[in-house]
Each structure stands twice: as C-alpha cells, then as structure tokens.
VOROPA-590108 format. One record per residue (C-alpha): residue in three letters; x, y, z; residue number from 1. Coordinates in steps of 0.5 Angstrom, whole numbers, plus 500, padded with zeros to 3 digits. Layout:
<atoms>
+-----+-----+-----+-----+-----+
:  aa :   x :   y :   z :   i :
+-----+-----+-----+-----+-----+
: ala :   X :   Y :   Z : NUM :
...
+-----+-----+-----+-----+-----+
</atoms>
This chain:
<atoms>
+-----+-----+-----+-----+-----+
:  aa :   x :   y :   z :   i :
+-----+-----+-----+-----+-----+
: met : 500 : 500 : 500 :   1 :
: ser : 506 : 504 : 500 :   2 :
: asp : 505 : 511 : 496 :   3 :
: thr : 501 : 507 : 490 :   4 :
: arg : 495 : 508 : 486 :   5 :
: ser : 490 : 503 : 486 :   6 :
: gly : 488 : 499 : 480 :   7 :
: gly : 484 : 493 : 478 :   8 :
: gly : 483 : 487 : 483 :   9 :
: ser : 479 : 487 : 490 :  10 :
: ala : 481 : 492 : 495 :  11 :
: pro : 483 : 489 : 501 :  12 :
: thr : 480 : 490 : 508 :  13 :
: val : 484 : 492 : 514 :  14 :
: leu : 483 : 486 : 517 :  15 :
: arg : 486 : 482 : 511 :  16 :
: ile : 492 : 487 : 511 :  17 :
: val : 493 : 486 : 518 :  18 :
: leu : 493 : 478 : 518 :  19 :
: gly : 498 : 478 : 512 :  20 :
: lys : 503 : 482 : 516 :  21 :
: arg : 502 : 477 : 522 :  22 :
: leu : 503 : 471 : 517 :  23 :
: arg : 510 : 475 : 515 :  24 :
: gln : 512 : 476 : 522 :  25 :
: leu : 510 : 468 : 524 :  26 :
: arg : 514 : 466 : 518 :  27 :
: glu : 520 : 470 : 519 :  28 :
: gln : 520 : 468 : 526 :  29 :
: ala : 520 : 461 : 524 :  30 :
: gly : 526 : 462 : 520 :  31 :
: val : 522 : 459 : 514 :  32 :
: ser : 524 : 462 : 507 :  33 :
: phe : 519 : 464 : 501 :  34 :
: asp : 521 : 458 : 498 :  35 :
: glu : 519 : 453 : 504 :  36 :
: ala : 513 : 456 : 505 :  37 :
: ala : 511 : 455 : 498 :  38 :
: arg : 512 : 448 : 498 :  39 :
: ala : 508 : 447 : 504 :  40 :
: ile : 502 : 449 : 501 :  41 :
: glu : 504 : 447 : 494 :  42 :
: val : 504 : 454 : 490 :  43 :
: thr : 509 : 459 : 488 :  44 :
: pro : 513 : 463 : 492 :  45 :
: leu : 510 : 469 : 489 :  46 :
: thr : 503 : 467 : 492 :  47 :
: val : 506 : 467 : 499 :  48 :
: arg : 508 : 474 : 498 :  49 :
: arg : 501 : 476 : 495 :  50 :
: ile : 498 : 473 : 501 :  51 :
: glu : 503 : 477 : 506 :  52 :
: lys : 501 : 483 : 502 :  53 :
: ala : 494 : 482 : 502 :  54 :
: glu : 494 : 482 : 494 :  55 :
: val : 489 : 476 : 494 :  56 :
: gly : 484 : 473 : 499 :  57 :
: leu : 486 : 468 : 505 :  58 :
: arg : 485 : 461 : 503 :  59 :
: ile : 483 : 458 : 509 :  60 :
: pro : 487 : 451 : 507 :  61 :
: tyr : 493 : 455 : 505 :  62 :
: val : 493 : 459 : 512 :  63 :
: lys : 492 : 453 : 516 :  64 :
: glu : 498 : 449 : 513 :  65 :
: leu : 502 : 455 : 513 :  66 :
: leu : 501 : 456 : 521 :  67 :
: arg : 503 : 449 : 522 :  68 :
: thr : 509 : 450 : 518 :  69 :
: tyr : 511 : 456 : 522 :  70 :
: gly : 510 : 452 : 529 :  71 :
: val : 504 : 456 : 531 :  72 :
: pro : 500 : 452 : 537 :  73 :
: ala : 493 : 449 : 535 :  74 :
: ala : 489 : 453 : 539 :  75 :
: glu : 492 : 459 : 536 :  76 :
: ile : 491 : 457 : 529 :  77 :
: glu : 484 : 456 : 530 :  78 :
: asp : 483 : 463 : 533 :  79 :
: phe : 487 : 466 : 527 :  80 :
: leu : 483 : 462 : 522 :  81 :
: ala : 477 : 465 : 525 :  82 :
: met : 479 : 472 : 524 :  83 :
: ala : 481 : 470 : 517 :  84 :
: arg : 474 : 468 : 515 :  85 :
: lys : 472 : 474 : 518 :  86 :
: ala : 477 : 478 : 513 :  87 :
: asn : 475 : 474 : 507 :  88 :
: gln : 468 : 477 : 508 :  89 :
: pro : 466 : 483 : 504 :  90 :
: gly : 465 : 489 : 508 :  91 :
: trp : 458 : 493 : 509 :  92 :
: trp : 460 : 497 : 503 :  93 :
: tyr : 460 : 491 : 498 :  94 :
: lys : 453 : 492 : 497 :  95 :
: tyr : 454 : 499 : 494 :  96 :
: arg : 460 : 496 : 489 :  97 :
: asp : 456 : 499 : 483 :  98 :
: val : 457 : 506 : 485 :  99 :
: leu : 463 : 505 : 489 : 100 :
: pro : 470 : 506 : 485 : 101 :
: glu : 475 : 500 : 487 : 102 :
: trp : 480 : 505 : 489 : 103 :
: phe : 475 : 508 : 494 : 104 :
: ser : 473 : 502 : 497 : 105 :
: ala : 480 : 501 : 501 : 106 :
: tyr : 479 : 508 : 504 : 107 :
: val : 472 : 506 : 507 : 108 :
: ser : 475 : 500 : 510 : 109 :
: leu : 481 : 504 : 513 : 110 :
: glu : 476 : 509 : 515 : 111 :
: ser : 472 : 504 : 518 : 112 :
: glu : 477 : 501 : 522 : 113 :
: ala : 481 : 507 : 524 : 114 :
: thr : 482 : 510 : 531 : 115 :
: val : 484 : 517 : 529 : 116 :
: ile : 482 : 521 : 523 : 117 :
: arg : 485 : 527 : 522 : 118 :
: leu : 484 : 531 : 515 : 119 :
: tyr : 485 : 537 : 511 : 120 :
: glu : 479 : 539 : 506 : 121 :
: pro : 480 : 546 : 502 : 122 :
: his : 474 : 545 : 498 : 123 :
: tyr : 468 : 541 : 501 : 124 :
: val : 465 : 539 : 507 : 125 :
: pro : 468 : 532 : 509 : 126 :
: gly : 464 : 526 : 507 : 127 :
: leu : 463 : 524 : 515 : 128 :
: leu : 460 : 531 : 516 : 129 :
: gln : 455 : 532 : 510 : 130 :
: thr : 448 : 532 : 510 : 131 :
: asp : 444 : 528 : 504 : 132 :
: glu : 442 : 535 : 501 : 133 :
: tyr : 449 : 537 : 501 : 134 :
: ala : 452 : 530 : 498 : 135 :
: ala : 447 : 530 : 493 : 136 :
: ala : 449 : 537 : 490 : 137 :
: leu : 456 : 535 : 490 : 138 :
: met : 454 : 528 : 487 : 139 :
: arg : 450 : 531 : 481 : 140 :
: ile : 456 : 536 : 479 : 141 :
: gly : 461 : 530 : 480 : 142 :
: phe : 457 : 525 : 476 : 143 :
: pro : 453 : 529 : 471 : 144 :
: asn : 451 : 523 : 467 : 145 :
: glu : 448 : 519 : 472 : 146 :
: asn : 441 : 518 : 474 : 147 :
: glu : 437 : 520 : 480 : 148 :
: glu : 437 : 513 : 482 : 149 :
: asp : 445 : 512 : 482 : 150 :
: ile : 446 : 519 : 485 : 151 :
: ala : 441 : 517 : 491 : 152 :
: arg : 445 : 510 : 492 : 153 :
: arg : 452 : 514 : 492 : 154 :
: val : 448 : 519 : 498 : 155 :
: ala : 446 : 513 : 501 : 156 :
: leu : 453 : 510 : 501 : 157 :
: arg : 456 : 517 : 504 : 158 :
: thr : 450 : 516 : 510 : 159 :
: arg : 452 : 509 : 511 : 160 :
: arg : 459 : 511 : 513 : 161 :
: gln : 457 : 517 : 518 : 162 :
: glu : 454 : 511 : 522 : 163 :
: leu : 461 : 510 : 524 : 164 :
: leu : 461 : 517 : 529 : 165 :
: ala : 455 : 514 : 533 : 166 :
: lys : 459 : 508 : 535 : 167 :
: pro : 461 : 507 : 542 : 168 :
: asp : 468 : 506 : 539 : 169 :
: ser : 468 : 511 : 534 : 170 :
: pro : 474 : 514 : 532 : 171 :
: ala : 477 : 521 : 534 : 172 :
: val : 476 : 526 : 528 : 173 :
: trp : 479 : 532 : 527 : 174 :
: ala : 478 : 536 : 521 : 175 :
: leu : 481 : 542 : 519 : 176 :
: leu : 477 : 546 : 514 : 177 :
: asp : 479 : 552 : 509 : 178 :
: glu : 474 : 558 : 510 : 179 :
: thr : 473 : 556 : 502 : 180 :
: val : 469 : 550 : 504 : 181 :
: leu : 464 : 554 : 508 : 182 :
: arg : 463 : 560 : 503 : 183 :
: arg : 463 : 556 : 497 : 184 :
: pro : 455 : 555 : 495 : 185 :
: val : 453 : 548 : 494 : 186 :
: gly : 446 : 547 : 493 : 187 :
: gly : 444 : 554 : 494 : 188 :
: ala : 443 : 558 : 501 : 189 :
: glu : 438 : 553 : 504 : 190 :
: val : 442 : 547 : 503 : 191 :
: met : 448 : 551 : 506 : 192 :
: arg : 444 : 553 : 512 : 193 :
: thr : 443 : 546 : 514 : 194 :
: gln : 450 : 544 : 512 : 195 :
: ile : 453 : 549 : 517 : 196 :
: asp : 447 : 547 : 522 : 197 :
: arg : 450 : 539 : 521 : 198 :
: leu : 457 : 542 : 523 : 199 :
: ile : 455 : 545 : 529 : 200 :
: glu : 451 : 539 : 531 : 201 :
: ala : 457 : 535 : 530 : 202 :
: leu : 461 : 540 : 535 : 203 :
: asp : 457 : 536 : 541 : 204 :
: met : 460 : 530 : 539 : 205 :
: pro : 465 : 528 : 544 : 206 :
: lys : 470 : 525 : 539 : 207 :
: val : 469 : 531 : 533 : 208 :
: arg : 474 : 537 : 533 : 209 :
: ile : 473 : 542 : 527 : 210 :
: gln : 477 : 548 : 526 : 211 :
: val : 477 : 553 : 521 : 212 :
: leu : 483 : 556 : 517 : 213 :
: arg : 481 : 563 : 515 : 214 :
: phe : 483 : 567 : 509 : 215 :
: ala : 486 : 572 : 513 : 216 :
: ser : 491 : 567 : 516 : 217 :
: gly : 495 : 567 : 510 : 218 :
: pro : 498 : 561 : 506 : 219 :
: his : 499 : 555 : 510 : 220 :
: pro : 504 : 548 : 508 : 221 :
: gly : 498 : 544 : 506 : 222 :
: ala : 495 : 548 : 501 : 223 :
: phe : 496 : 543 : 495 : 224 :
: gly : 490 : 539 : 496 : 225 :
: pro : 486 : 535 : 501 : 226 :
: phe : 489 : 529 : 505 : 227 :
: his : 487 : 525 : 510 : 228 :
: tyr : 491 : 521 : 516 : 229 :
: phe : 489 : 515 : 519 : 230 :
: arg : 491 : 511 : 526 : 231 :
: phe : 489 : 504 : 528 : 232 :
: gly : 489 : 500 : 534 : 233 :
: phe : 493 : 494 : 530 : 234 :
: ser : 500 : 494 : 532 : 235 :
: glu : 501 : 491 : 525 : 236 :
: leu : 498 : 497 : 521 : 237 :
: pro : 502 : 503 : 520 : 238 :
: asp : 499 : 510 : 520 : 239 :
: ile : 497 : 511 : 513 : 240 :
: val : 495 : 518 : 509 : 241 :
: tyr : 490 : 518 : 503 : 242 :
: thr : 490 : 523 : 498 : 243 :
: glu : 486 : 523 : 491 : 244 :
: ser : 485 : 525 : 484 : 245 :
: leu : 480 : 525 : 479 : 246 :
: val : 482 : 518 : 477 : 247 :
: gly : 485 : 515 : 483 : 248 :
: ser : 488 : 515 : 490 : 249 :
: ala : 494 : 514 : 493 : 250 :
: tyr : 496 : 511 : 500 : 251 :
: val : 502 : 513 : 503 : 252 :
: asp : 505 : 509 : 509 : 253 :
: gln : 512 : 510 : 509 : 254 :
: pro : 514 : 513 : 516 : 255 :
: ala : 518 : 519 : 514 : 256 :
: asp : 513 : 521 : 509 : 257 :
: val : 507 : 520 : 514 : 258 :
: val : 511 : 524 : 519 : 259 :
: thr : 511 : 530 : 514 : 260 :
: tyr : 504 : 530 : 513 : 261 :
: leu : 503 : 529 : 521 : 262 :
: glu : 507 : 535 : 522 : 263 :
: val : 504 : 539 : 517 : 264 :
: leu : 497 : 538 : 520 : 265 :
: asp : 500 : 540 : 527 : 266 :
: arg : 502 : 547 : 524 : 267 :
: met : 496 : 548 : 520 : 268 :
: ser : 492 : 547 : 527 : 269 :
: val : 496 : 552 : 530 : 270 :
: gln : 495 : 557 : 524 : 271 :
: ala : 487 : 555 : 524 : 272 :
: glu : 482 : 559 : 529 : 273 :
: pro : 482 : 555 : 536 : 274 :
: val : 477 : 550 : 536 : 275 :
: ala : 473 : 554 : 542 : 276 :
: arg : 472 : 559 : 536 : 277 :
: thr : 469 : 554 : 531 : 278 :
: arg : 462 : 554 : 534 : 279 :
: ser : 461 : 562 : 533 : 280 :
: ile : 465 : 562 : 526 : 281 :
: leu : 460 : 557 : 524 : 282 :
: gly : 454 : 561 : 527 : 283 :
: glu : 457 : 568 : 523 : 284 :
: leu : 457 : 565 : 517 : 285 :
: arg : 450 : 562 : 517 : 286 :
: lys : 447 : 569 : 518 : 287 :
: glu : 451 : 571 : 512 : 288 :
: leu : 447 : 566 : 508 : 289 :
+-----+-----+-----+-----+-----+
</atoms>
C-alpha cells in the first residue's frame, strides 16, 4: 500500500492486510523462506508473497497449513482461522459496489477500522459530516451523466459511512476546513444553511473536532489538496495517509512520508482558528446565507 495507486483487483479489507502481515511475521520468526512456505501449500513463492501483501484472499486450507508449518499451536491456529474467515467476508460497502469505485473501497475499509482520522479539506465538507442534500448536490456535479437513482445510491453509501460516528468505539475525527468550504455555495442557500447546522451539531459529538482555516490566516503548508490521515488499533498496521485525484487514489504508509503529513496537520491546526471558536464562526457564516 506504500504510495501506490490502486488499479484492478479487489481492494483488501483492513483485517486482511493485518493478517497478511501477521503471516509474514510468523514465517520470519519460524525461519521459513518463501520457497519453503510455497512447497508446504504447493504453490509458487509469488503466491505466498501475495498472501502476505493482502493481494489475494486468505484461502483457509492454505492459511491452516502455513500456520502448521510455522509451528503455531493448534488453539491459536483456530483463532487465526476464525479471523481469516471474517477477513474474507465482503465489507458492508460491498452492496454499493455498483456506485463505489474500486480505488475508493480501500478508503472505506480504512475509515471503518481507524481509531483516529485527521483530515484537511480545502473544497468541500468531509463526507462523514455531509447532509444528504449537500451530498446529492455534489454528486450531481461529479457525476453529471448519472440518473437520480444512481445519485441516491451514492448518497446512501455516504450516509451509511456516517453511522461510524454513532458507534461506542467511534474514531476521533479532527477536521481542518478551509474557509472556502463554508463559503462555496453547494445546492443553494437552504442546503448550505442545513449543512452548517449539521456541522454545529457535530461539535457536540465528544470525538469530533472541527477547525476553520480563515482566509486572513494566509498561506499554509497543506495548500496542495485534500488529504486524510488514519491511525489504527492494530500494531501490524502503520499510520496511513490517503490522497486522491479525479481518476484514482494514493495510500502512503512510509513512516517518513506519513510524518511529513502529520507535521503539516499540526502546523495547520496552530494556524487555524481555535476549536473553541468554531461554533461562533459557523453561526456567523450561517447568518450570511
């Protein structure tokens, strides 16, 4: 996943990525080479590499034999296999695959498993905080040739993602919004008023923090485009930064690169208006609509 653009194939779930990394760790701890692991399950060494990189599904017979080869106790093997079966199941977003680009399905998986999400948005309200009307207005611009049924499906997917914030173990979300986000008219004045109300309501969520980067604050180090930072509760999974373009996405997990993004977020949060000011800023902007 290191700074690569997703293409064809099935995007792995976070759990599949984690289990792939655990299989690699177990193999290395056992001193088993790729060739030896491949012989144990009668495949090529490339297949073993792809299993460890979560590029293919976790075939249960293969996983079971690999764990035996690595000397894993029987009781632990059963626990691992139970997780592997779960990892092989499609995520809840699979039913939206008709309107979900393959390159974005990995993002939804990361979002669903993250413990911390920090993001910078220079153009639009983040998907997790959008109203249906605001989302629909954006979809009609982004997908001008789609019918209303498909637009509704895309909005439903976005709404389903927002259920994450209501969970007891919801991630901490820290959003930095450029002032442009709040001033760009999307869907008309009434849609914008309702959207700002939604942001004000989100401030009451204990794990949601929103800051606004005012025009008056001048240039800032993140003014190259939107990016999202994820942290997870799995030791095997590094922090990941997500960026996107019109036709795909990039996932960055090299520590030095991730630290660069994190440092920029920290600097921007200092430059932005304090969190305590966000409610009044939103209220002032709403009155202008």
